[in-house]
N, C-alpha and C positions, 0 to 999 in steps of 0.2 A: 505495499501499501506506498504512495508517494502522496506525503503533508506537503502542504502551500509550508516554504522555509518560514516564512514571516509569520503566521497566525496558527501554525500546525492544524489545517483544517484540509477537509478531503474535496478536491475539486470537483466539480458537480453536483454536489451534495448542498441542498438547500442549505444555508446559514445565516447564521447569529451575527450579530454585531457583536465585533469586537475588541476590548478597549487594551491596548497595551500602555504599561509604563516604564519611562526610562529614569534614570536619574539625572542625565543633563541632555542637552539639545544635541551636543557631538553624536551622542550613543543612539539617537533617536536619529540622526543624520543616516547613520551606517547601518540601522535597520537590523541589530542585532544587539543580546544580550541582555531581553525585557529582564526586568524583577519583578513583576506581576502582570496576570492576565486575567481577562474579566470576560465572560462571555453573558449576554443578555440572556434571559430566560424567554421573553418572544421580544422580536424587532418592534421597534417604535411604529407607531401608526403613521408618522411625521414626522421631518426635522426642521429647523431653519437657519438658514445661511444670511446674514447679514454682512454686507458690503457698503463700504462708507469713503467718502472723499473728502477732506478736509480744505477749505478755502479763509480767509480771513478779507475782510472789507478794506477799500481802500479808502483813501480819503475822497469825501463825496466835494467835487466841484460846486461852487454857486452857482445859483439856475437852473442847474441839473436833476433831473428827473429821477434818473437814477444813480446805481453808486459802482464801481469796479470792483471786482472781486477777485483774488489772487490767490493760486493754490499754495498749498503749504504742505501736505501728506497724505500719502494713504494708510487709514491707521489698518491694522489687524484685522483681517475676518474674525467673525465669531458666528459661533455654532450652536443651536438650541436644540436641546429632544429630552423628553419623560422616559424613564428607564423603571420597570415595574418588577418588585421584588411581589412573590406570593408562595403561599406553604398552605395553603386550604387544600390543596388536593382535586382541586377541580380542573385548573390547567395542567395538560401532558408535558412531559419532560420538564419536572422541578427539577432545583437542584441538583447535580449529579453526587457531589459532594457530602448530602445532608443524608447519611443513611435513617434515619430518624422518619417516624409514621406522620400524617398529614398534621395540621393544628400545633406543631412543635415550637412554632414560632422563629422569625429571620432576621434576631436582632444581629447576631453574630456576622450573619452576611451584609447586613444595611452598614453595620460598622465597618468591617472589610472594605468595604468599596466607599466609603466614607473617606479612611485612612489614605486608601490609593489614591484619590483624587485630589483633598485637601489638605495631606497631612504632611507636616512640616519634617524637611529631612534633614536634620543636624549637621552631618557631613555635608549635605552641598550646600547648607543654607537655602535651600527654597523649597518649592514644593515641586513637585515631579511633572516632566513634559510627557503628554498623552497622546499616544497616536490611537486614532479612531479609524476603524478598516470595516466596511460594509457595503459589498454591491459597489458601484462606482464611488462610493465614499472613502476617500482616505485625506484624513484631516488631521493634523498636527497640533497641540495646543498644550496651552493650563487650564483647570476650570478656574475660573471666578467667582462661580457663583453656586452654590446646593441647597435646595431644598426640600427633606424631606417630611412628604404625608404620610401618617401614618393611618390606616383606613379600618380595620379588621382586627379583632384580636381575642385568644381562645380563652377557656373558663380559668386561667392563671391570670390573666391580663396579659400576655405576653403580643407582642405585634406578629400576626399573620398573611397582612398584607400591605404594601406600602410602594408610595409611589415615588422618586425623585427627579427633579426640576432641576436640570444641571447647565450649567451657560459653558462654555470651552472661548477662550480667546488663542486665535491663531499666534504660531512662536515660530523664530528662525534663529541658526546659532549663529554667534557671533562670527563665524567665519563667512557666514552665507550673506550675512550683513556688512561686513566688509568688502565681498566682493561686487555686493548692488550697488552700495556709494562706491566703488572704484568705477562702476561702468556706468556711473550715472553720467547724464549727461553734462559738462563744467559751463554750458551758457546757460542755464539755468540759475534762479537763487535757491539754495537749499538751508533747512532751518533744523538745526539738529541741537540736543541737549547735552549738558557737559556732563558726566560721568567721571566718578574716583578715580583719577588713575589718566586721563584724558588729557594729551598735551594739544598746544595748536599744530603745533608742525605734522604731528601723528593721523590728526584731523582731519588737514589739508591733504596729507599722502592717501587718506580713506577716501577722499570727494573728488580730488584734482588728481589721482595718481602722484604726484611730489609735493613734498611737506616746503618746498623752498616759496609758495605763495601766503606763509603764514602772515608775514609784514602787511598784506594788502587785507586778509581777515580781519586780521589785529586793526585797524584802521577803518575798515568799514562798521565796525564795532564799537569803535572809540574804547578801544580797552588800555588802562592807566599799565597795566602791567600783566601782558599777554603769557608769561613765564607762572602766575597763580592764578588759575581757573578756575570759581566756583560753581562745585557741582549743583547740577539742577537749574544751572542760566542758560538760556536758549541762546544761541547762537547763529546768526546768519552769514551764510558763505556765498559771497557775490559772484555772477557771470566772471568767468577769468580769461582771460587772451592770453593764451599760449604762445 
């Protein structure tokens, strides 16, 4: 029997949504060594993908009815769907790893799901990168919102049915971010937020492909001391004539 190397599934079989967990974006890029794997009990009835483009409004000239808008960035895509947990015995093909009679409770499974999605990794100092695989859907990101609604309970008060509403935000690795910045057109204006450890020459190398343009960028942003960039500051990288 030949299995899919990414999800360990049988090709041609009715597939269920799979969520794979990775410690960082580089591991997710490679598609190997996932540290957790979760399979949907039943596939969601629907999922929603949100795409946005951000603009900023320019100054409106006196006497003009409209105002100019200028492109700033494309934020990460967002994916939203509902994930069902059920141990009532009504739905066939329940959790294979719960070798107990129905109505025994789903609390442990929900807890495992919650920790995989929003649990903090002390070694990586962040939550896990998740890859969702189902049919033509292949989405990679991090869970930003998780809402769990318990609906049915057994005689002991243990939940036996729940619906988890999840929102994911797409993410790319630092390596891919650098590649995108390097390949972006230098004749457009770019706005980037300073992170800890960033230097102006390094940021210029990522955006323009050469660190030598740091002086023009410093002048455009009126930086008094370009050697000490404040994390969280938005810098404008103007078009550069190479």
